[in-house]
N, C-alpha and C positions, 0 to 999 in steps of 0.2 A: 556777355561775355565771350571772348573769340575763342574757335577750338584750338587744342592744347595752347593757350597762352597762360602762362603757367608768368605770375609776377616774379614768385624765388629767383628763375632764371636770369632775368631780364638784371639784374643787380647784383653789384659788387661792393667790397669794403668801403672804397673811395666813389662810384657814381648809380646812379638808378636808371638807367632807360623807364622810361613810361608814356602814357601814351596819351595826344594831342589834348590838351582844353581850350575853352573859351577864352581863358586869359593870352593866352601865347601867340593872340592875332598879329599881336604888336611885333613882338620878335617873329613874329614870320613878316608879316612887313614888310618890315627891314630889312630881314634876312636876304629875301628872295628880289629887295625890289633893289639890291644894292649890286653896278653894275662889273665888281670884281668879282664876282659870283659864277656871273652870269658861262662864262667859259665851263666853268665843272660843272657847272646843272644843265646844258645842253638851254640857252633860255634865250632870248635876245630882247623880248619887250618886258615891260610891266607885266603886275599885276594887281587890281583891284582890290580892297582889305573886303570889295560886294565875296569876289573870288576868292579868297581865303578866306572867306565864313564862310560860309558854300564849303569848300573844300573839309572846314574844321567840322561842321553841321554831318557833314558825310563821312567823319574820320572813324564814326563805330563800331560800319559796321567791316564783315570781316575781308581780308583777306583776298579768301574764293573769287568774296563779289566785288571786290573795287582792284585786284590784280595787283596790288601796292601794301605800303606801309610802314607812315613813316614816328618814329620812338621818338621824343627828347631826349638831352643827354644833360644828366642833371647831376655836376657835382655837392654831392652832397656833405651839407654844413649845418655844425648847432642851430637849432632854432630851424630855418627857412632857409630848404634847397637851392644856385642855383644856375639855371639853362644856360646849356658851354657852347653847346650843338646842340645837331642831328644828326639819324644815320635812318638813311629808307634801304627799302627794299622796293622791288619794280623791276615791271617787264618780268610781272609771277602768274610762273606756268606750271599749275600743280602735273598736266598730263608728263610733260618733260620732265618734270618737276629738281625746278630749278631757278630763278633767279635774279635779277642785280641790288648789286647792294654797293652805293655813294655817303660818303661822310663827310661831315662835316664840325673841325673847329675852328667857332667862327672868332675869338680873340686873341688876339700872336702870344697873350700872355698864357692863353691855358693851351698851345703848343707844346709839343719837346717835354710833357710832364705826365705823359701812359694815357692817361683821359679817354686817349683814340684805341690806342692798344685794349683799353680792359673792355669800349666797347664792341669792338669787330671781335673781341673774343665771345661775349655775349651774347649779340647775336646770329653769332657762326653757329653755335652752338642750340640758338633757339631755334636756326634754319633745319638743321641735320638734324637735329632730338627731336623737337616735338613737330614740324611742322614735313618731316621725313623727307627732306628734301637732296637730288642725288649730285647737285653745283651749285657752288654759286660762281658770279662772274663780274665782270667791273671795268668798266673804262676810266684809262690814265692818263697825262696831257705827259707828254717823256720830258716835258721838266719839271717834274715837278716828281722831283725824285724822296722828300718825305713820305709821301701817300703811296709810292712805288717800294721805298723800304720796309712799312708797313703792312702793307695787304700781302707785299711775300716772309715781311715775317708771321704774319698766319698761315702761310700755306699752301701764298697762289703764286700760279707761274704765271709768266708771258708767255701765253698763246702764240704772239699774232702784232702786227706791226700792220698803223695803217700810216701811213707815210702824206707827208700836209692833207692830216685830216682837218685840223682847229683854225682855222684865222684868227691870228691877236693881233689889229691894228692892219697893218701895213703886209704882214708876213706869217707867212703858216708854220705852224709845228704837227708834230705826228704825237702816233694816239696807241698807247701800247692797250690789248686786248689779255687782260690777266683770271684766270681761272684756277679755280677750286672745286675736284671733288670727292667727296662727302669717304671721308676714312672705312665707310662699310658695307662701303662698292663693292 
């Protein structure tokens, strides 16, 4: 059991954030090796099944050990839940009480339905109330208006812009740095 890991706070009426399972290897292999996602995940090369399997095997370790946490976003359905995305905490720094956050809803059919918003609310509550973080941050390409709107809706503000930060094909795009400070500060 993870420190401060209360499953009740990681569930809403429509979605559930859950720990990685061995059965997630195929979906993570597909998502991590999708070149269309590499820009947002800051990846430039594929991952092997072996590396993903080892990652899943180590996912039981506490966030204080690994400095990261990945949770799968499951859409609750009668009978069997459907995994529609993932939400990550990375660059976890317990001394400065902060972490980076990233979210993916993979299929277009599941976007713009509020699932990402629900998942983000759950993880923000978990970070501020269970992990007692002081702040969260994220990096979003300037042309990703849906992500910018999502994070702004949840109290993140743009605190910086990195010019020509990301190369996409033969051109460059800017990236925004967004931050949210805990309300209890």
